[in-house]
C-alpha positions in Angstrom: -184.4 180.1 116.7 -185.2 182.7 114.6 -182.5 181.5 112.5 -184.7 178.6 112.3 -188.0 180.1 111.3 -186.1 182.3 108.5 -184.7 178.8 107.4 -188.4 177.2 107.3 -189.9 180.4 106.0 -187.5 180.0 102.9 -187.9 176.1 102.5 -191.9 177.1 102.4 -191.6 179.6 99.9 -189.2 177.3 98.1 -191.8 174.7 98.1 -194.5 177.1 97.2 -192.6 178.2 93.9 -192.3 174.7 93.4 -195.7 173.5 93.7 -197.0 176.6 91.6 -194.2 175.8 88.8 -195.3 172.0 89.1 -199.3 172.9 88.6 -198.4 175.5 86.0 -196.3 172.7 84.1 -199.1 170.1 84.6 -201.8 172.5 83.3 -199.7 173.0 80.0 -199.0 169.5 79.6 -202.9 169.1 79.9 -203.6 172.1 77.1 -201.0 170.6 74.5 -203.0 167.0 75.0 -206.6 168.8 74.7 -205.2 169.9 71.5 -203.5 166.9 70.2 -207.0 165.4 70.9 -208.9 167.8 69.0 -206.6 168.0 66.1 -205.9 171.4 66.5 -201.8 170.6 66.4 -199.9 168.2 65.3 -196.3 168.8 66.7 -195.1 166.7 70.0 -195.7 167.7 73.5 -193.0 170.1 74.7 -190.4 168.6 77.3 -189.0 171.8 78.3 -189.9 171.2 82.0 -188.5 172.3 85.6 -189.4 168.9 86.9 -187.6 166.2 85.8 -190.7 163.3 86.3 -192.6 165.4 84.3 -190.0 165.3 81.4 -190.0 161.8 81.5 -193.5 161.4 81.5 -194.0 163.5 78.2 -191.4 162.0 76.7 -192.9 158.8 77.1 -196.1 160.3 75.9 -194.1 161.5 72.6 -192.5 158.2 71.9 -196.6 156.8 71.9 -197.8 159.7 69.9 -194.6 158.8 67.3 -196.1 155.5 67.2 -199.8 156.1 66.4 -199.0 158.5 64.0 -196.9 156.2 62.2 -199.6 153.7 62.7 -202.1 156.1 60.9 -200.1 156.6 57.7 -199.4 152.8 56.9 -203.2 152.3 57.3 -204.0 155.4 55.2 -201.4 154.0 52.8 -202.4 150.6 53.2 -206.0 151.3 52.6 -205.1 153.8 49.7 -203.2 150.6 48.1 -206.3 148.5 48.6 -208.4 151.0 47.1 -206.3 151.1 44.1 -205.8 147.3 43.7 -209.7 146.6 43.5 -210.2 149.4 41.1 -207.5 148.0 39.0 -208.7 144.5 39.1 -212.1 145.5 38.6 -211.2 147.5 35.3 -209.0 144.3 34.0 -212.2 142.1 34.8 -214.7 144.0 32.7 -213.3 143.3 29.6 -213.1 139.7 29.5 -216.3 139.3 31.0 -218.0 141.4 28.3 -216.3 139.5 25.7 -217.9 136.3 27.3 -221.0 137.7 27.6 -221.4 139.0 24.1 -220.6 135.1 22.9 -223.2 134.0 25.3 -225.8 136.0 23.7 -224.6 134.8 20.1 -224.9 131.6 21.1 -228.3 132.1 22.3 -229.5 133.3 18.8 -228.3 130.2 17.6 -229.7 127.0 16.5 -229.8 125.5 19.8 -232.2 123.4 21.8 -234.6 124.9 24.2 -232.8 123.4 27.1 -229.7 125.0 26.1 -231.3 128.2 25.4 -232.7 128.1 29.1 -229.2 127.1 30.3 -227.3 130.1 28.6 -229.9 132.2 30.0 -229.3 131.5 33.5 -225.5 131.7 32.5 -226.0 135.4 31.3 -228.2 136.3 34.3 -225.4 135.4 36.4 -222.6 137.3 34.0 -224.9 140.3 34.3 -225.0 140.7 38.1 -221.4 139.9 38.1 -221.0 142.6 35.9 -222.9 144.6 38.3 -220.8 144.0 40.9 -217.7 144.4 39.2 -218.9 147.8 38.4 -219.9 148.6 41.6 -216.9 147.5 43.0 -214.8 149.5 40.8 -217.1 152.7 41.2 -216.5 152.0 45.2 -213.2 152.3 44.9 -213.0 155.4 42.6 -215.6 157.4 44.5 -213.8 156.6 48.3 -210.6 158.1 47.4 -210.2 161.8 47.9 -209.2 162.8 44.2 -212.8 162.8 43.7 -214.2 165.9 44.8 -217.7 167.8 44.0 -218.2 170.7 41.4 -220.8 172.6 42.8 -222.8 175.0 41.0 -226.3 176.0 41.1 -228.4 172.8 40.3 -232.5 173.1 39.5 -233.7 170.0 41.9 -236.6 169.7 40.6 -235.4 169.0 36.7 -233.3 166.6 38.2 -235.7 164.9 39.7 -238.4 164.7 36.9 -235.2 163.9 34.5 -234.1 160.9 36.8 -238.0 159.4 37.1 -238.7 159.7 33.1 -235.1 158.3 32.0 -236.5 155.4 34.3 -239.9 154.9 33.0 -239.5 151.8 31.1 -237.9 150.1 34.2 -240.9 151.4 36.3 -243.5 150.3 33.6 -241.7 146.9 33.2 -242.1 145.9 36.9 -245.6 147.7 37.3 -244.6 150.5 39.4 -246.1 154.1 38.9 -244.0 156.6 40.7 -246.2 159.7 42.4 -244.1 162.9 42.5 -244.9 165.8 44.3 -242.8 169.1 44.0 -243.2 172.7 45.0 -244.7 175.4 42.3 -241.3 177.2 42.0 -238.4 175.1 41.2 -235.9 174.5 43.6 -232.2 175.4 43.3 -229.6 173.5 45.4 -225.9 174.0 45.5 -224.4 170.8 44.4 -222.4 168.8 42.0 -225.5 167.7 39.4 -223.9 164.3 38.4 -223.3 163.2 42.0 -226.4 164.0 42.3 -228.1 162.2 39.6 -226.2 159.3 40.2 -227.7 159.4 44.2 -230.9 159.8 42.4 -230.4 156.9 39.8 -229.2 154.4 42.7 -231.9 155.4 44.8 -234.3 154.6 42.1 -232.8 151.0 41.0 -233.2 150.2 44.9 -237.0 151.1 44.9 -237.8 150.0 42.0 -236.1 146.4 42.7 -237.8 146.2 46.3 -240.9 148.4 46.4 -244.5 145.8 45.9 -246.6 149.4 45.7 -247.0 153.0 45.0 -243.2 155.0 45.0 -243.8 158.4 46.5 -241.1 161.0 46.0 -241.4 164.3 47.5 -239.4 167.0 47.6 -239.6 170.1 50.3 -238.3 173.2 50.6 -238.0 175.1 53.9 -234.8 176.4 55.8 -233.3 173.3 54.2 -233.6 171.1 51.4 -235.4 167.9 51.9 -236.2 164.6 49.3 -238.5 161.9 50.6 -238.5 158.5 48.9 -241.2 156.3 50.4 -242.4 152.8 49.2 -243.3 149.7 50.6 -241.8 146.5 51.0 -243.1 142.9 51.1 -240.5 141.7 54.1 -240.2 144.5 56.6 -238.7 142.2 59.3 -235.9 141.6 57.2 -234.7 145.3 56.9 -232.5 147.1 58.9 -232.8 150.7 58.5 -229.6 151.2 60.7 -227.6 149.0 58.1 -229.3 149.7 54.9 -226.2 152.3 54.2 -223.4 149.9 55.2 -221.2 148.3 52.7 -222.1 144.9 51.3 -225.1 144.8 53.7 -228.0 142.6 51.9 -231.3 141.5 53.5 -232.6 138.1 52.8 -234.7 139.7 50.1 -232.2 141.4 48.4 -230.2 138.1 48.3 -233.1 137.0 45.7 -232.8 139.4 43.7 -229.2 139.5 43.2 -228.5 142.7 45.1 -224.5 143.4 45.6 -225.3 145.5 48.9 -223.2 148.2 47.3 -225.9 150.6 45.8 -226.9 152.1 48.9 -223.5 152.4 50.6 -222.2 154.8 47.0 -225.0 156.8 47.6 -223.7 157.7 51.1 -220.4 158.2 50.0 -221.6 160.8 47.4 -224.1 162.6 49.9 -221.1 162.7 52.2 -219.4 164.5 49.4 -221.9 166.9 48.3 -222.4 167.7 52.4 -225.5 166.6 52.9 -227.2 163.7 54.9 -229.2 160.6 54.4 -231.2 158.6 56.8 -233.7 155.5 56.6 -237.0 154.8 59.0 -239.0 151.8 58.9 -242.8 152.8 59.9 -244.9 149.1 59.4 -244.1 147.6 55.6 -243.2 151.4 54.6 -239.5 152.3 54.1 -238.4 155.8 54.1 -235.4 157.7 52.8 -234.7 161.3 53.5 -232.2 163.4 51.7 -230.9 166.5 53.2 -229.0 169.2 51.4 
């Protein structure tokens, strides 16, 4: 009887030890899975385990992780190849298109009938739109690569805003728009890439000038963060989806009528991300407000 009790005690102790070891190994595998999911580590799961079933399970998980890693690498490689191809094709298309537009402009100045002049004018407008589209494709492909990185320095935000508005004065005057600018009394400085900031403002001003039906208000606020708020009235608010405004190739019906490429604001979003800022859009009645926080 004593022998049976001792044997049962030993078996229970062995079982308890096995159970404790198994739980410890499961916690170890779980910890490794959490680290893999968070991107803390890239290595495979450790399969130096006592339990054979756990070894088989972790081996299968490792096979799956290897396949996922290979898939991500192939997708990244394909994405980079696509961007490079778009950039190369866009670059190759610009030269012949520029020549075509040049010859059309020469024809327009020649001895032609009013009807021919009108037809050439239509082709020229389509050519300029295509030129803008190709330029945007090229810019999007180049900016989307990791090679283009911002060069941070202390930039006078107030001066950049005023310069951008003055440089576009002719465009605003042509469309009967008069931007109202509100800046703090003291100059506001931000740590950013000046060229990227100027490109962001140019695209935003282009967008506002295309679709604004009333005044354009530009307000710079300096609190714990720097906020630039651009507000303008639009004629067809129901056709604009603020949640998709920065998506690539998103165009509302009114955008199509004015020849929009749907790339200007998506380029703004890429640049904002590169300079570590945020951008958002909000529609209040017939007023569209775009806010940049740096």
